[in-house]
N, C-alpha and C positions, 0 to 999 in steps of 0.2 A: 633478531630472534636466535639466540645462541643457547648452548647448554643442552642437557638431555631433555628438559621440559620446556616446550615452546611457551613463551609469554608474549601476548599481543600487546604492543605498546600503545600509548597515546600519541597523537600527532599534534604538537603545539608549536606554532611559529616555524614550521618546516623541519622540526626536529622530533625524532622518535624518543619518547620518554618512558622510563620505567619507574613505577612508584613503590613506596614501601608496602602498600597494601595491594593484594591481588585477589581475584576470585576465580573459582573453577568454572570452566565452560563445559557443560555436560552434553555429550553426544547422545541423541535419542536411539542411535543404532545399538549402543551398548549399555546405555544408562550409566556410563562411567565418564570421568573427566577426559576430554580430548586434548585440552591445553588450558593455560591460565590466561588471564587478561589483567592488565594494569587497571587499578581502580582509582579514578579521579576523585579528588576531594573538592569541596566548594571553592577552595583557594585555587586549585588547578583549573576549575571551570572559569573562574574570573580571569586567570592569566590567558586562557584561550580567547575570551572576549576581548581583552586588551590587545592581544596579538592581532586579532581581526580588525580592531579599530585602528591600530597603527598602520596596517596594510591598506586600509580603505582609500585614503587620499590618492595614492599612486595608482592602485588598481582601477579606481573609478575613472581615472583620466586616460587609461589605455585606449588605443583606437579599437573599434569593433573588430577589425581584421586580426589584430594581435590576440584578442580574446578568442575569436573563432579558431585560430590556428592551434592554440593550446588545447581547446576542447576537442578538436579533431585528432590531435596527437594522442590525447588521453584515450579517446575511443579506439585508436589503433593499438595502443598498449593493452587495453582491456581485451581486445580481440586476440592479440597474441597470447594472452594469459588465460584464455577462456576456459580451457579444461582445468587448469590449476584453480581458478577462482570458483568454478562450478563444484569442484571437489570440496572446497571450504564450506560451501553452502550445504552440500550433502552431509558432511560431517557434523556441522553445527546444528542444523534443524531438521535433518532426516529426509530431505527431498530426494527423489529418485533422479536418475540420469535424464529422463524426459523433461521433468519440471525444471531442473537446474541448468543442464548443459544445452538444452534445445528450446527452452522457453524463457526463463527469467534472465539469464545472463545475455543472450542475444538481443532480447527486447531492450535491455538497459543500454546496450551499445547503439542500437538504432535510435533510441531516445536521445542519447548524447549527441549523435550526429545531426539529428533533426533540430535540436536546440541550437547547436553551433550555426547551422545554416540560417536560422532566423535572426541572428544577432544584428546583421546589417539592416534588417527591416524595422528596427526600433527607431521611431522618429516622432517628432511633435507635429505641430500644425501652426498655420498662420491665419487666424480668423480675422474677419473684418469687423471692427468694433464700431459702436454708435457715434462716438464723438468725432467731429470734424478736426482734421489735423492731428489725429492720434492713431497710433498703430499698436499691434500686439503680436506676441509670439507665445506659443505654449510648448514648454519643454517636457520631455520625459526623462527623469533623472533617477539614478539608483538611490535606494533608501538608506543604506549604511550597512550595519552588521545584522545579519539574518541568523536566527537560531532554528535549526532543523532537528526535530525529534522524530526518530524513525523506528519502526518495529523490525521483527526478525523474519517474517515469513516470505518476503521477496526482497531481500536486502539490497541487491544491486539496482533493481528498479527504483526503490524508494530513496536510496542514497544518491543515485544519479539525478533523479528529477528534483530532489531538494537542493543538492549542491550546485548542479549545472544551471538551473534556472536563476539562482542567486548570482552565480559568477558571470553568467552570460550578460546579465543586465548591469554589471559593474559593481555589484555588492561583494562583500566578503562574508564568510559564513563559518559557523561551528555546527558540526553534526554530532548530536548526542546519540550514539548507537544503542541498539538493544543489547542487553547483557547476554542474550542468548545467541547472538551472531556477530560478535565484535571483530572477528578476523575478516569477515566479508567486507565490513566497512573500512577496516584498515587497508584492505586491498584496493578499495576505491581511492583512498587518500594517497596511497603509494603511486597509483597510476597517474594521478594529477601532478604529484610531485615530480615524477620522472618525465612528465610532459613539459616541465618548465614553469609550472605555476609558481609565482613568487611566494616566499614564506609568509605565513599568516593569513593568506587568502582563504585557505580551507584548513580547518582544524577538526580533528576527529577525537572525541573523548568517549570513554565508557566508564561505568561505575558499578559498584555493588548495588543490588536491588534495594537494600535498606537505606542506601544513601541517595537514591534517585530523586526523591522529592526535594531534598535540600540542595542538591547540585543543580537541578533544573530551575528551582526558584531563584537561586543566586544569579543565574544567567538572565532569566526573564526580568528580574528587578534591576539589572545593571543598566544604567542610563544609555550606554552605547548600543544596546540591542534595540533595534527599531521594529522588527517584525518576527513572529514565530510561525513556523509551519509544522504541523503535527499530523502524523499518520499513525493510527492505532485504534484502540478500543474506544467506544463511546464513553465508558465510565471514566477512563483516564483523561479523555478529551474534555470532559466537563471540568475536571480539576484544573487542567492547564488553561482552559478558557476563562475560568474564574480568576486565576492569578493574572492572566493577561488583562482582564477587565479592570482589576484592582490597580494595575500599573498603566492603564490606558495604552496598551500595546495591541495593534491589530494582529489577528491570527488567521491562518488558513488551516482549515480542519478537514481531513479526509478520514472519516470514522467508520464504524462497523456497518454491516449490512445484514438484512434478512431477506434474501432475494427470491422472488417468485418466478417460476416458469409456468405460464398458462398454456395448456394444450387444448386447443379448440376442437369442436366436433369434426371439422374438415381438415385437421392436421395430417401431414404425411407422418405416419407413426414411426416409420423406420428412421427418418430424420430426427423426429422428436425424441425418441429413446436414445439415440446416439448422442445428441447434444445435451440432453438432460443429465445423462450419466457422466459425460465429460465435465459439465458444469458443476456437478455435485462432488466429484471425486478427484479431480485434478489437484495435484500437490496435497493429497490426503484431505481435501476439503478445506485446507488452511489458507484460503484466499478470501478477502473481504467481499468479492463478487460471487462467491460460490453459491450454487443453487441449494437453498435450504428448504424451500416450499415448492411442491409440485401440485398444481391445481388442475384437475382433470375434468373435462366435460363428461357427464354421466354416460353419454351415448358411446364413447370410445374408451371409457375407463378400464373395462375388463380386458379389452384387446391390448391397450397400452401396457397394463401391468403384466400381462402374460409375456409380451415381447420384452419388457424390462427384466423380468425374472429369467427369461431365456438368455438374454445378453449377459446378465451377471453370472449365470451358471457356467458360462464358457470361460470365465476368468481362471487362468492356470497359474497365477503367481503363487510361488511356494510360501511366501511370507506376506501377511497383511500389510497395508500401508502404515507408515510410521507417523506418530504424533510427536509434537515437540517436547513434551515432558509428561511426567506422571500426573501432575496436577490437572493438565488438560484432559487426559484420559479419564481420570476420576470424575471430573465435572461432566463430561459427555456421557459416561455410563450412568451417572445419576439422572441426567435428562431422559435417557432411554427408559430406565427403570420407573421413573415417575410417570412417564406416558403410558407404559404398559399397565401400571397399577391403576391408572385412571380410565382404562378401557381401550387403549390403542393395541394394535397387534403388529407382529413382525411380517412384513412382506418379503424381506430378505435379510439374512444375517442373524446375529445373536446379540443378546444384551451384554455379554462378556466375551473377551478374546484372550485365549492363551497362546503365548508365543515362546519360542525357544530363546529368543534374544530381543533386546531392545523394547521400546515403548510402541506397541502396535495395536491397531484397531481395525478389524475387517469392516468393509462397507456395510452400512445398515440402512434399510428403507422401512419406514413405519407407515401403517395405514390406520384407519379408524380414528383419525385425529379430530380433536375439538379445538375451537379457537382459543379457549382459555388455558390450554396446556402450555407449559414452559417451553417444550420442544418446538412449538409453533411460534412462540413470541421472542425467544432469546436466540442470539447468534450461536450456532453450534461450533463452528471453526474446526470441523472434523469430517470424516467420511460418513456423514449422517444426513439423510434427507427424509422429509415427511410428506405424505400425500393427503389431499382432501378432494372430495368429489363434489361437483356443483352441477346445476341444471341449466345454467345460461352463462353467456359471456358477461352479462351485467353483474351477476353474482360473483364471477371470478375476479372482475376488476375491483369490486367492493372489498372482497377478502384480501386481495393483494395490497390494496391501499390501507387496510386496517393496521398494517404493521407500522410501528413508530419509525422504521428505517425507510430509506429511499435511495439506495445506491445504484442497483442494476436490476433489470428484469428481462424476461424473454417471453415471446408470444409465438406460438406455433399454429399456423393457418396457411392454407393454400390460397386464400383470398387476401391479396396484398392490401386492398382498400380497407378490409376489416382490420388487418394488422396495424395499419396506420391509425385507424380510429381508436383502437384499444391503446396503442402506444401513447396517443395524445392524452388519454384519460388517466394513465398510470402516473402516480406521484413518485417519480424516480429520476435520478440524474442521467440514466441511460436506459434505453429499451432496445433489445435486439430481436428482430423478427426472423424466425427460423434458424437461429443459432444460439449458442449457450450464453448464459449470463456473464461468463468471464470473457471480457474483451477490453483490452487496454493497448492502445497503439499511439505513436507520436502524432498522428494527424487528428486525433479526436480529443476534445477536452474531457478531463476525468474528474469527477467529484459527485457529491450527493446532495440530497435535500433532507429535510426533517432531521432525525437523529443521526443521519449519516454525514452531517457536516455542511460546510459551505466553502465557496471558493473553488477554483479549478486549477489542476495541473495540466501540462501538455499544451501544445500549439501556442498561438499568439496570446491567448488568454492566460496561459501559464506564465509567460514572461511579464504580462501586465501586472500580475500579482506582486511582483517584486520591484515595481517602479512607482514613483510619485509624480504627480502632475504639477507643474509650476507655471503660472501665468505671469508674463512680463509685459507691461505697457510703457509707451514713451510718446512724447510729443514730437511730431515730425519737425 
């Protein structure tokens, strides 16, 4: 990265590459370019696949301990560069210090170390077969070249879990980064490279938004690509899943969320308010697990809302939270306006935000919501939440399950038995009792149901996603 203007390169076969075409990366803090990024063509994408394919035979035969040591060294390097890498995230997508330096980057490092520690536990089995004089063994083997397609909002977490799970299990991989945060993904590639990962095992490419469909399709259609993992919006996930289906390629999908927090009549309101606000507004609400829907039991609704307004009124931040781009802000303001026109009302905040700099939107909480409102049905991905009041836990569960999504949910109650009963009935990949909907850690499998996708990242289940099972029999 030389010259007056930084250009983020591609990483193909262990080499940083600069292309004839570039695109501007816009910082939400200023709404101005912060640097440029190399724009991959479909031909560049194919070269990345071929590089990964060439590296696969040797990497797949490395001993587990060798793979573990490289991943652990990469984690150490990322930890040494934590502040630098967090600064890239803040510049590219507007995260604050808390979200970037104390949440996303440290979580990605813990994930990487956890994945490394699980490598030696990958093993097959020796079942007893029916035939006399015959034996069998079941192997767990790497799949080949894995394509990871990742979003902008928590780049280090998404990049690490996509790349590290593939590499840990002996696969090689290409990460197609978001055009909104390419330098964060470059930083991941650089860490692995500096840790001694052989050339071609991890390739990082970015491209202009208008080229993304062609670049991604070229990789999915390549015969050497054996599986795709995608994290991002449900709308884009549908398109990628369709292309995967047409090419008979398996895919792992972690898609959008419309996450409900149910506050029961016996909830500790101090805990509920604190956790609901954290779940709704952490990282400006730009997390797939963010709390979009607040479902309140009528007996405590007024007390909860008063406590919520009091908590929000104590916020002394001089500037509102940052959104990733103008298009996101325009979309969210339209959701708010549409709801207000249909009869909703503001519990906190305003339908528009004026700021001296950058792309910002102050937290908004809406009341008077009806189930058919777009703000209740569509993922907001902003510092926006909506409230609905119900008369029973049964009604709360029904409304929570009416969403087409099913990624994360929260239940607030002092009765743990009731909390478990509600959790069992909620159609969600995760349910958190008396804590916020945002919860991702190495020990827990992560993924959704319904329109929130399928498959799981993290833990042993996350590694299994990148392995194939082979049965071998022989006559004794």
